[in-house]
C-alpha positions in Angstrom: -19.0 2.8 -2.2 -19.1 3.4 1.5 -18.1 6.8 2.8 -16.7 7.7 6.1 -17.9 10.9 7.8 -15.3 12.3 10.1 -17.0 13.5 13.2 -14.9 16.6 14.0 -11.7 16.4 12.2 -9.9 16.1 15.5 -7.8 13.0 15.7 -9.1 10.8 18.6 -5.5 10.7 20.3 -5.3 14.5 20.3 -5.3 16.0 23.7 -8.3 18.2 24.5 -7.4 21.8 25.2 -10.6 23.9 24.8 -10.9 27.4 26.4 -14.6 27.8 26.9 -14.2 31.3 28.5 -15.4 32.3 31.9 -17.3 29.9 34.0 -20.5 30.7 35.9 -20.1 31.8 39.5 -19.5 28.8 41.8 -18.5 26.5 39.0 -15.3 24.4 39.1 -13.7 23.7 35.7 -13.1 20.1 35.1 -9.6 19.7 34.0 -8.5 16.7 31.8 -4.9 15.6 32.2 -3.8 19.2 33.1 -5.3 20.8 30.2 -7.7 23.9 30.1 -11.3 23.8 31.2 -13.7 21.6 29.4 -16.8 22.8 31.2 -18.4 26.2 31.1 -21.6 28.0 30.2 -22.8 27.8 26.6 -24.5 30.9 25.4 -26.8 31.0 22.4 -24.1 32.8 20.5 -21.6 30.2 21.2 -24.1 27.6 20.0 -24.7 29.4 16.7 -21.0 29.8 16.2 -20.6 26.1 16.6 -23.5 25.5 14.1 -21.8 27.8 11.6 -18.4 26.3 12.1 -19.7 22.9 11.7 -21.5 23.8 8.5 -18.4 25.5 7.1 -16.3 22.5 8.1 -18.6 20.1 6.2 -18.9 22.5 3.2 -15.2 22.9 2.8 -14.8 19.1 2.5 -17.8 18.6 0.2 -19.5 16.4 2.9 -23.0 18.1 2.7 -24.0 15.2 0.4 -23.1 12.7 3.1 -24.8 14.6 5.9 -28.3 13.5 5.3 -30.6 13.4 8.3 -30.5 9.6 8.2 -26.7 9.5 8.1 -26.3 12.0 10.8 -28.9 10.3 13.0 -27.2 7.0 12.5 -23.7 8.6 13.3 -25.3 10.2 16.5 -26.5 6.8 17.6 -23.1 5.2 17.0 -21.2 7.8 18.9 -23.7 7.4 21.8 -22.7 3.8 22.0 -19.0 4.8 22.1 -19.9 7.0 25.0 -21.5 4.1 26.8 -18.5 1.9 26.5 -16.7 4.4 28.9 -19.2 3.7 31.6 -19.9 0.0 31.0 -19.3 -2.1 34.1 -18.5 0.9 36.3 -20.1 1.4 39.7 -22.2 4.6 40.2 -19.3 5.9 42.3 -16.7 5.1 39.6 -18.8 6.7 36.9 -18.9 10.0 38.9 -15.2 10.3 39.4 -13.5 9.4 36.2 -9.6 9.6 36.1 -8.4 12.6 34.1 -7.5 10.5 31.0 -10.9 8.8 30.9 -12.6 12.1 31.6 -10.8 13.5 28.4 -11.9 10.6 26.3 -15.5 11.1 27.6 -15.3 14.7 26.8 -14.4 13.9 23.2 -17.2 11.3 22.8 -19.6 14.0 24.1 -18.2 16.4 21.5 -18.8 13.8 18.8 -22.4 13.5 19.9 -22.9 17.2 20.0 -21.2 17.6 16.5 -23.7 15.2 15.0 -26.6 16.5 17.0 -26.0 20.0 16.0 -25.5 19.0 12.2 -28.7 17.0 12.3 -30.6 19.9 13.8 -29.1 22.3 11.3 -30.0 20.1 8.3 -33.5 19.8 9.6 -33.9 23.5 10.4 -34.4 22.9 14.1 -33.4 25.5 16.7 -31.9 23.1 19.4 -32.0 25.6 22.1 -35.6 26.5 21.6 -36.5 22.8 21.3 -34.7 22.0 24.5 -36.6 24.8 26.3 -39.8 23.5 24.9 -39.1 20.0 26.0 -38.3 21.3 29.6 -41.6 23.1 29.7 -43.5 19.8 28.5 -41.6 17.8 31.2 -42.5 20.4 33.9 -46.1 19.7 33.0 -45.7 15.9 33.0 -43.6 15.9 36.2 -44.9 18.5 38.6 -42.5 19.1 41.4 -45.1 18.3 44.2 -45.6 14.8 42.6 -42.2 13.9 41.3 -39.7 15.2 43.7 -37.4 12.7 45.1 -38.3 9.7 42.9 -37.8 8.5 39.3 -41.2 7.2 38.5 -42.5 7.8 35.0 -45.1 10.5 34.6 -47.9 8.0 34.1 -47.1 6.4 37.5 -47.1 9.6 39.6 
């Protein structure tokens, strides 16, 4: 029997209205179709709150048994494909200035991706914030500013 794993419990046609709190100085909130800000700074505490809320959401529905690393990784890949659909065939300029309704749809796809990513990391016991900082450190070694500034060559071509 196939099981469907709902990504967030939020119907896809529901309007996005997420208050993320104060924005960093100089930031301009993106507004989707006249709703509240969808961009803002994410603190470690907010990240932990999200992880805990997602774990509680899955546990309350008895979905833990479906949230294996394999299933979560597959769902993450599927949601990434859905995100790509919003940008397929757009020019660079069009992709950088989405209309409000499309921006809202992209925000929800990004949320789906984050939901699965956070669940996957949680199931594997990975601290995503620490892993991201580690990856930035590794990339800084592979892409020193003096060799990589202003071009997109891969580290082995610098």
